[in-house]
N, C-alpha and C positions, 0 to 999 in steps of 0.2 A: 579172354579178350580178343576180340578181332582185331587183326593189325589197321584195319581202316577206321577203327573206332576213335572218337573223338574224346581227347583226352587233358583235363584241365590238372596240371601240376602247380598248386599254390605254393610260392616260394620257391621257384625253380632255382633261382641265384644262389640258395643258400648250401650249406654241407650237405645237408638232407637232400634238399630239392634237386642238387646239380647232380647226385648220384642217382637219383631215380631218374633222372632225365638220360642221363648215359646207358643207365641197364635197360631203359623202355626203348632206346633207339637201337641197342645190339638185339635186341628182340624183334626188331622190325618195325617197331610202331613210327609213325611220322606225323600222323595227325596231331599235333601238340596246340594246346591253348596255353599261352605263357602272357604274363603281364608282370611287368616292374612293379614296383611299390609306386614310383612316380605317375604310372599309367594307370593303376587300379589302386587304392587305398581303401583293404579289404575292412578297416574300421569304418568306412563309410557305407552304410547299410544300402543307400539309394544306388550308391555307385554299383554294389555288388548285385543288388538286385536287376540292374539293368543289361550288367554283363551275362548274367546266366539267363535272361530271357532272351537275350540277342545270340548268345552264342549256343546255348544248349548242349553242354559237355555231357556225355556218357559216363566216362569215369572221373572221379575226382581224388587226387591225393592230396591231402591237407596238411601241406609242411610248413606253412607259414607260422611264424610263432617269433614272440621276443624271447630270445634264450640269453645266458650267460653262467658264469661261474659264482662262486662263493660271494665274492666283492660286489658284482652287479646286482645280484638278489637282494642282498644286505642293503644296498644303496638305492635301489628304484623299485622298491615292494610296490607302489601303487602303480607304477608303469606297467610291472609285469602281470598284475592281476587284469588291471582295465585291458589293457591291448589285447591279450591273450583272450579273454572272454569275449571280447567283442569281435574280433576276428573268427573265433567257432561259432558263435550265436548267427552271426551273418552268412557265412558260408554254408552251414549245415541247413539253416532253413531256407536259403535259395536253392539248394541240393534236392531238398524235397519237394518245392513247389514246381521244380520244372524236370522233376521225372529223371532224374539221374539214377543209373542204373546201379551202382556201387560206389561207395566212398570209403575210402582209408584216411583215417584221424590218427595222425602221429602223434603220441604222448611223450611222456618221459617214465623213466623208473624210481623218480621222485616222489611219484604219487603213492608209493607203499609207506606204511608207518616207519617210523626211524627206529624202533626197537621190533624188527620182525624176525620170525625164524626164517632160517637160511638153509637152501635158497629159497627166494620168494616165489610162492605159487600166486596166480592170478586171484584166486580166491581172497586172498590177505587183504586186499581192498578194503580200506576204510574200517581195519579192525584194532586201530590204535591210532596215536598221537604221532603228525607229521614232523619233520624236522624244520625246529624254527628259520633256520635261515633261507629255505626258498619255499615255505609253506603258500604265501600268496601265487606263486606258479605253480604248485602241486593241485592247490584247490582249483584253480582255473584248467588245468588239465583233467583233473577228475569231474568237472562240470562238464567236460568236453566227451567223456565217455559215458557219463550219465544222458548226455544228451543223443547220442547214437543209441542208447537202449530204449531211450524214450520214445523217438522216431520210428525205430523198428516196432516197438509195442504198439503204436497207436495208429501207425501209417503203413506199417509192412514194407518200410525203406530196408535197404541191404547195406548198414553203416557200419562199419567195423574199426574198433579202435587197437591199434597196436602201440605197446609200450618198449622201445628200444630201451637197451642198456646204454651205457657212455658211449657216444661216437667220435669218431675223429677220422680225419682224411683229406682228400683236396678240396680247397677251398674253405677250410677251417678259418676261425675268427682267433688271431694271435695278439690281439689287444691285451696287453698283460693285466689291465685293470678290468677286463669284462670277459676275457674266455674261460675256457673250462681248463681243467687241470693239464690234461697232455699237451694240447697246443701250446700252453703257457711254458709248459716246460721245454719243450722243444726251442722255444725263442728265447728263453734264458740261457739254456746251455749253449747255444749257438753265438748270442751274444758274449758272453763268457767266454769262449773260445776266442772269438774274432779279438776280444780286447785282451786276451792273454791273463784273465783273473785266474786266481789258484781257489778260488771258494764261489760256491753258489748257495744262497740261502732258500730251502725249501719251507713252504707254508706248513704248520701243523707238526704234529708229532711225526707224521710218516706211520702210524701204525693202521689207520682206515685202509680196509681192502675195496678196491674197485674194479669191476668188470668192464672190458673195453671192446668193442666192435668197430672194425673198419667200416666206413660209410659205404663202400660199394657192396660189401655183404649185406648191410642192412637193407640197400636198396634191392638186392636181388631176391629178400626174403619178402619183402613189400610186394613186388611186383608176382612172384610164386603166390602169396596168398589171395593177392585180387584176380588171379587168372585161374584160382580153382574152380572145379566142376559146381552147379548150384547145389546139389546135395551136401558136398564137404563144406562149402562155404557157409551154407545154411546151418551146417552142425555147429559152427563156431557161434554164430549169433545166438542159438538156443541153447547153447552149454548152462544147464543149470547151474554149476558152481560159479561161471565167470561168463555169462553172456557178453558176446560182442567184444570180448577183451582177451588178448594173447601177447604174451611177451615175445621179444627178440633180443637175443644173445647168444653168448658162445658157451656160457655154463661154465667159464673159468673166471677167477679174479686174482688180483695182486696187491701187496702192500703198496702204499703211495711210495716209501722209500725205496722199496725194489723197482718200481714204475721209473722213479728217477734215475736211477742208476742205469738202466736199459736206456733210457733217452740220452743220457750221457754218453755210454758206448756208442750208440748210433751217431751222434752229432759227434763225437771225437773230442768231448771235452774229459780232462783228465784230471782235475782239480779235485777238492774235497766238498762234499754235499754235507750242509748242515741244516738241521731242523729248525723251524723255530716254533716252539710251542706256545707262544703267546696268540698264534694264529688260529682261526677258527679250524676244527678238522672235518666238520659236517658230521652225516650219516657214518657211524663205525664202519657197517657193513652192508653193501646193497649186491648182491649176488643172486640174478633172476633165474627160477625156474624155467627152462626151457623144453619140457618134456613135452608138452602139447604140439611145438611147432617142431621137434625132432619126429614126432609119430605121424606128422604129416608128409614126413620126407625130405624136410631140409636142414641142411647144418652150414656153418661158414665155412669159408675156404681159405682165408688170409689170418695167417698167425700173426700174435702180437707183436713180435720181433721183426717180422715181413713188414706189416703194417707200419710200424713206427718209420722203417726204413722210407717207404714211400711216402708217408708224411713229411718226412724230414726234405725230401727231393721236391715235394710239392713246395714247401716253404720257401726254400732257396730260390725258387722262380717267381716267389710272390713279393707284392710290394713293402710287406713286412722286413724280408731282408733286405731288399735293394735299398731302402730308405737309411739305412746305417752303414 
């Protein structure tokens, strides 16, 4: 990407979008198009069309999404499928209509079947049943992948779908009702430490395994992919096993029970950790096969221990810590 290219980051204030902004700026990009939700509602088709018609971005990072953990997905399934489908349909269609050179659509590893061979290869998409607790969100993201493939095939666009593993980092959501597991653990451990509690309850059995990637590593991978030479980028779009789809992860996972102990150690909570098996576990294991990404020449830099420490530092400066 030329450093003067006009880049639209949809969802620039979120965990993913803010990391993309930091990485792009570090590479010398400054010609950004950004709009808050109040300024541009991506569910509004006319507003999206008008925005693309007026500003004509050359590159689009589609990071805007309704996201959340098990509780949020279970509680608001209609909002999760409706809002994500609407955002994707509007942005992808507008990108095609107004000649966007490349678009990168960010999905989620929950698109893959609940009972999936490990590690999960891109070609395993739609080979089995989804995890029920987040299937509406997963179906929306699968629709985004298929949209990229359909537009590429029919119109010759260059739209790539990337599937990051579980992400965490600066700007994360620490709301205990709606957050993902790692930020929820950070807040739980911090508040328990401040109160002087001698025990923290952890949802589920603790046995599921999850892979985690620091958000700035994810952003570096996305920018790396978007900036690949045409032949290598087009090779991903035309891969017969998984066209226009590539996993982003670190290639290692950890038990939730062990993750909780890592977070407790980083935060400084020394009490007992107790599992609550009455709460849902979700998918037993989600470890992405990142062989294709590594073959292109990219690998992450931030270890899980280092990333948790950085995330906790960010939490301490957030409203979530200062309000207690």
